[in-house]
C-alpha positions in Angstrom: -34.2 -22.9 90.2 -33.0 -21.0 93.2 -36.5 -20.6 94.7 -37.0 -24.4 94.5 -40.7 -24.0 93.8 -42.3 -27.4 93.7 -44.8 -28.4 91.1 -47.5 -28.5 93.7 -46.8 -24.9 94.7 -47.1 -23.9 91.0 -50.6 -25.4 90.6 -52.6 -22.5 92.2 -50.6 -19.7 90.4 -51.1 -21.7 87.2 -54.9 -21.9 87.8 -55.0 -18.2 88.6 -53.1 -17.4 85.4 -55.4 -19.5 83.3 -58.4 -17.9 84.9 -57.0 -14.5 84.2 -56.6 -15.5 80.5 -60.3 -16.3 80.4 -60.4 -19.8 81.7 -58.4 -21.4 78.8 -54.9 -20.7 77.6 -51.8 -22.3 75.9 -48.8 -22.9 78.1 -46.7 -20.4 76.2 -49.2 -17.6 77.0 -49.1 -18.0 80.7 -45.4 -18.5 81.6 -44.7 -14.9 82.3 -47.9 -14.4 84.3 -47.1 -17.5 86.5 -43.6 -16.2 86.9 -44.9 -12.9 88.2 -47.3 -14.6 90.6 -44.4 -16.5 92.2 -42.1 -13.5 92.3 -39.5 -15.1 90.0 -36.4 -13.1 89.2 -35.3 -12.5 85.6 -32.4 -14.9 86.0 -34.6 -17.6 87.4 -37.1 -17.0 84.7 -34.5 -17.6 81.9 -32.4 -20.3 83.6 -31.9 -23.4 81.4 -31.1 -27.0 82.2 -29.7 -29.7 80.0 -31.4 -33.1 79.8 -30.0 -35.8 77.5 -28.2 -33.3 75.4 -31.2 -31.0 75.0 -31.5 -27.5 76.6 -34.8 -26.5 78.3 -36.0 -23.5 80.1 -36.1 -24.8 83.7 -39.1 -22.8 84.9 -41.3 -23.4 81.8 -40.5 -27.1 82.2 -41.8 -27.0 85.8 -44.9 -25.2 84.7 -45.7 -27.9 82.1 -45.3 -30.6 84.7 -47.5 -28.6 87.1 -50.1 -28.5 84.3 -50.0 -32.3 84.0 -50.4 -32.6 87.8 -53.4 -30.3 87.6 -54.9 -32.4 84.9 -54.5 -35.6 87.0 -56.2 -33.8 89.9 -59.2 -32.9 87.7 -58.4 -29.2 87.7 -57.6 -28.8 84.0 -58.8 -30.4 80.8 -57.4 -30.3 77.3 -59.4 -28.1 74.9 -59.2 -27.1 71.3 -56.1 -25.8 69.5 -53.7 -26.8 72.2 -55.6 -24.9 75.0 -55.8 -26.0 78.6 -59.1 -25.1 80.2 -60.2 -24.9 83.8 -62.7 -27.6 84.9 -65.5 -26.7 87.3 -63.3 -28.1 90.0 -60.4 -25.9 88.8 -62.7 -22.8 88.9 -63.6 -23.7 92.5 -60.0 -24.2 93.7 -60.6 -21.2 96.0 -63.7 -20.6 98.0 -65.3 -17.5 96.4 -67.7 -15.2 98.2 -71.4 -15.4 97.3 -72.6 -12.2 95.6 -74.7 -10.1 98.0 -73.3 -11.8 101.1 -70.5 -10.3 103.3 -69.0 -12.1 106.3 -66.6 -10.7 108.8 -63.8 -13.3 109.1 -61.7 -11.6 111.8 -61.2 -8.3 113.6 -58.4 -6.5 115.4 -58.5 -3.5 117.6 -58.1 -1.3 114.5 -59.8 -3.2 111.7 -62.0 -5.8 110.1 -61.4 -8.3 107.3 -64.5 -9.0 105.2 -65.2 -12.0 103.0 -67.3 -10.7 100.1 -67.2 -8.8 96.8 -66.0 -5.3 97.1 -69.2 -3.9 95.6 -71.1 -5.5 98.5 -68.6 -4.8 101.3 -68.4 -1.1 100.7 -72.1 -0.8 101.4 -71.5 -1.6 105.0 -69.3 1.4 105.6 -70.7 4.7 106.8 -71.0 7.7 104.4 -68.0 10.0 104.4 -66.0 7.6 106.6 -63.1 6.6 104.3 -60.0 8.9 104.5 -58.1 6.8 102.0 -59.0 4.0 99.5 -55.7 2.3 98.5 -55.8 -0.6 96.1 -54.2 -2.4 93.2 -57.3 -3.6 91.3 -57.1 -6.7 89.0 -55.8 -5.7 85.6 -58.0 -5.9 82.4 -57.5 -8.6 79.8 -57.6 -7.5 76.2 -59.1 -10.5 74.5 -62.5 -12.2 74.3 -62.9 -14.7 77.1 -64.4 -18.2 77.0 -65.6 -17.9 80.6 -66.8 -14.3 80.9 -63.8 -12.4 82.3 -63.9 -8.7 81.6 -62.3 -7.2 78.5 -60.9 -3.7 78.3 -64.2 -1.8 77.8 -66.1 -3.9 80.3 -63.3 -3.4 82.8 -63.5 0.4 82.5 -67.3 0.2 83.0 -66.9 -2.1 85.9 -64.4 0.1 87.7 -66.6 3.1 87.1 -69.6 1.4 88.6 -67.5 0.2 91.6 -66.3 3.8 92.3 -69.9 5.0 92.1 -70.6 2.8 95.1 -67.5 4.1 96.8 -67.8 7.8 96.3 -70.5 8.5 99.0 -68.2 6.7 101.5 -65.2 8.9 100.9 -64.7 11.8 103.4 -64.8 15.4 102.1 -61.0 15.6 102.3 -60.4 12.0 101.4 -58.3 10.4 98.7 -58.3 7.4 96.3 -55.0 5.9 95.3 -55.0 3.2 92.6 -52.0 1.2 91.3 -53.0 0.4 87.7 -50.5 -1.7 85.7 -50.0 -1.6 82.0 -52.0 -4.0 79.8 -50.4 -5.1 76.5 -52.7 -5.7 73.6 -53.0 -9.3 72.5 -50.7 -10.3 69.6 -49.0 -6.9 69.2 -46.3 -4.9 71.1 -48.7 -2.0 71.9 -50.3 -0.9 75.1 -53.9 -0.4 76.0 -55.1 3.2 76.9 -57.5 1.8 79.5 -55.8 3.9 82.2 -56.4 7.1 80.4 -60.0 6.2 79.5 -60.7 5.4 83.1 -59.2 8.6 84.5 -61.2 10.7 82.0 -64.4 8.9 83.0 -63.6 9.3 86.7 -63.4 13.0 86.3 -66.2 13.5 83.8 -68.7 11.2 85.5 -67.7 11.0 89.1 -65.9 14.3 89.7 -62.7 12.5 90.8 -59.7 14.7 89.9 -56.2 13.6 89.3 -54.1 15.1 92.1 -50.7 13.6 91.1 -49.2 10.7 89.1 -46.6 8.5 90.8 -44.5 5.7 89.3 -43.6 2.6 91.2 -40.3 1.1 90.1 -39.6 -2.6 91.0 -36.0 -3.3 90.1 -36.8 -7.0 90.2 -39.6 -6.9 87.7 -39.4 -9.5 84.9 -38.7 -8.5 81.3 -42.2 -9.1 80.0 -44.0 -9.6 77.7 -41.2 -12.1 76.8 -42.3 -12.2 73.2 -41.5 -8.5 72.6 -38.7 -8.0 75.2 -36.5 -11.1 75.3 -37.5 -13.0 72.1 -38.0 -10.4 69.3 -36.2 -7.6 71.4 -38.4 -4.8 70.0 -39.3 -3.4 73.5 -37.4 -2.7 76.7 -38.2 -4.2 80.2 -41.1 -2.3 81.7 -39.9 -1.6 85.3 -42.5 1.0 86.2 -46.2 0.8 87.2 -48.5 3.8 87.4 -50.0 4.9 90.7 -52.7 7.6 90.5 -53.7 9.8 93.4 -57.3 11.1 93.0 -59.8 13.1 95.0 -63.1 14.7 94.6 -61.8 17.6 96.8 -59.7 20.5 95.5 -57.8 20.3 98.7 -57.6 16.7 100.1 -55.7 16.2 103.3 -52.0 15.6 102.6 -48.8 16.4 104.5 -45.5 15.6 102.8 -43.7 16.3 106.1 -44.8 12.9 107.2 -42.8 11.2 104.3 -39.5 13.1 104.3 -36.5 11.2 103.1 -32.9 11.6 104.3 -30.9 14.5 102.9 -28.2 13.7 100.3 -24.6 14.1 101.3 -24.4 17.3 99.3 -27.4 18.8 101.0 -26.0 17.9 104.4 -22.7 19.7 103.4 -24.7 22.7 102.3 -26.6 22.9 105.6 -23.4 22.6 107.5 -21.9 25.6 105.7 -25.0 27.7 106.2 -26.8 27.2 102.9 -26.4 28.2 99.3 -23.7 30.7 98.3 -25.0 33.6 96.2 -24.8 32.7 92.5 -26.4 33.4 89.1 -27.6 30.3 87.3 -27.3 29.9 83.5 -31.1 30.0 83.4 -30.9 33.6 84.8 -32.2 32.6 88.2 -30.4 34.2 91.1 -29.6 32.1 94.1 -29.6 34.2 97.2 -26.9 33.7 99.9 -28.1 31.5 102.6 -30.8 29.8 100.5 -31.6 26.2 101.6 -30.1 26.8 105.0 -33.1 25.5 107.0 -32.9 21.9 108.3 -36.4 20.6 107.9 -35.5 17.1 109.0 -35.3 15.6 105.6 -36.0 16.2 101.9 -39.4 16.1 100.2 -39.6 12.9 98.2 -40.2 12.7 94.4 -43.0 10.9 92.8 -40.9 7.9 91.9 -41.3 5.1 94.4 -38.5 2.5 94.3 -39.5 -0.7 96.1 -38.5 -4.2 95.1 -41.2 -6.9 95.1 -39.0 -9.8 96.0 -40.6 -11.3 99.1 -39.8 -15.0 99.2 -39.3 -16.1 102.8 -41.3 -13.7 105.0 -43.2 -14.5 108.1 -46.4 -14.3 106.1 -45.2 -16.9 103.5 -43.8 -19.3 106.2 -47.0 -19.0 108.3 -49.3 -19.5 105.3 -47.5 -22.5 104.0 -47.3 -24.1 107.5 -51.1 -23.7 107.7 -51.6 -25.4 104.3 -53.1 -22.2 102.8 -52.3 -20.7 99.4 -49.8 -17.8 99.2 -51.5 -14.9 97.5 -49.9 -14.7 94.0 -50.1 -10.9 93.5 -48.6 -9.2 96.5 -47.0 -5.7 96.5 -44.3 -4.4 98.9 -45.4 -2.8 102.2 -43.5 0.3 101.2 -46.1 1.2 98.6 -49.2 1.6 100.8 -47.0 2.8 103.7 -46.0 6.0 101.8 -49.6 6.9 100.9 -51.0 6.1 104.3 -48.4 8.3 106.0 -48.9 11.1 103.4 -52.7 11.2 103.1 -54.1 10.1 106.5 -53.8 10.9 110.1 -53.8 8.5 113.1 -57.2 6.8 113.5 -58.3 7.7 110.0 -60.0 4.9 108.1 -58.1 3.1 105.2 -60.2 0.9 102.9 -58.7 -1.8 100.6 -61.5 -3.2 98.4 -59.2 -5.9 96.9 -57.6 -7.1 100.1 -55.4 -9.9 98.8 -52.9 -10.9 101.4 -53.9 -7.9 103.6 -50.6 -6.0 103.2 -52.4 -2.7 103.2 -54.4 -3.7 106.3 -51.2 -4.7 108.2 -49.5 -1.5 107.3 -52.5 0.6 108.4 -52.6 -1.3 111.7 -48.9 -0.7 112.3 -49.4 3.0 111.6 -52.3 3.4 114.1 -54.9 3.8 111.4 -58.3 2.1 111.3 -58.9 -0.2 108.4 -61.4 -2.4 106.5 -60.4 -4.8 103.8 -62.6 -6.9 101.6 -61.5 -10.0 99.7 -63.7 -12.4 97.7 -61.4 -15.5 98.3 -61.7 -17.0 101.8 -58.4 -18.7 101.8 -56.5 -15.5 101.0 -58.2 -13.8 104.0 -57.3 -16.7 106.3 -53.7 -16.4 105.0 -53.7 -12.7 105.5 -54.9 -13.2 109.1 -51.4 -14.6 109.8 -50.2 -11.0 109.7 -52.2 -10.2 112.8 -51.2 -12.5 115.7 -53.7 -10.9 118.1 -56.7 -11.0 115.6 -60.0 -12.4 117.0 -62.3 -14.5 114.9 -65.6 -12.8 114.3 
């Protein structure tokens, strides 16, 4: 495997994957999820090795060995029907926040990182103080759980209740941007409609209106679920994730001049010759001479965001590993929050990330001269994210 991920480095993503599957899962049901958590490419996910004349999937073999190591460390135990279940020790592999308790772990000139559950952390913020809530919440799981994780309906209810806490904290012209990934139904090649249900409830019950849909394309995204894409070949690789921009205001602050992209070569040529020549289009629309002659410094971007999620040797990863801390398994590229922070906020506005993770959003906000608050319920992830802020001061 090109990434040379050791078995010990796979243990935490393996435990995370099993916890996301409800605390117990068969190996074949978590391969893809573990691969996503360690940013494996499609080629690395499908690479094979030959041992004693037999061909094996190299990555799946390493996951199985990591599973055995986790068992020897008392993190996993065998359960019924070929399942591997988390032990109490496995559930506590990361230090989780105590419900109702919020602790400030570190601060910078612009922001604060809070160790606590998002429902509790948002209560510390002033009313109408948040200009932008940007987040990629954990995705729902569409099966009954042995250890109490949320199913689809419970997830929608939970997100609705969370946003009820958040709404008084959003400024009158503020925005909410959520990256909500697709969720495949267990055992069949069909998708949940939880996103649509959630959006309808947001508007009907909270007054949050959908301002615009965006799609995030990650060219490196794995062809998953493997059962339907690479094994039975009845679906194509899902390379897009949905990003929804919402606001309770009819006119939230936004300025697309802050996110212009370079002109195409053809547009540059048109500007050079003084704009569009007069012409009648087949649609019947008449193009006036000199149209598109103003150089506005760039083109207005579309609602497709192309950003590969292939970070494998960044300063963050090197620093976290050197400190003996776990690398957060579900990071997104900085380009994603960067676009919306530039688009929907002004300098010194407050950006809130309720699921802080590795603090990517916080680091982008700081670099763009925005104030920020991020909450995260796993202490080790906050300490790892602190590596993004060399001048941070412990609280």
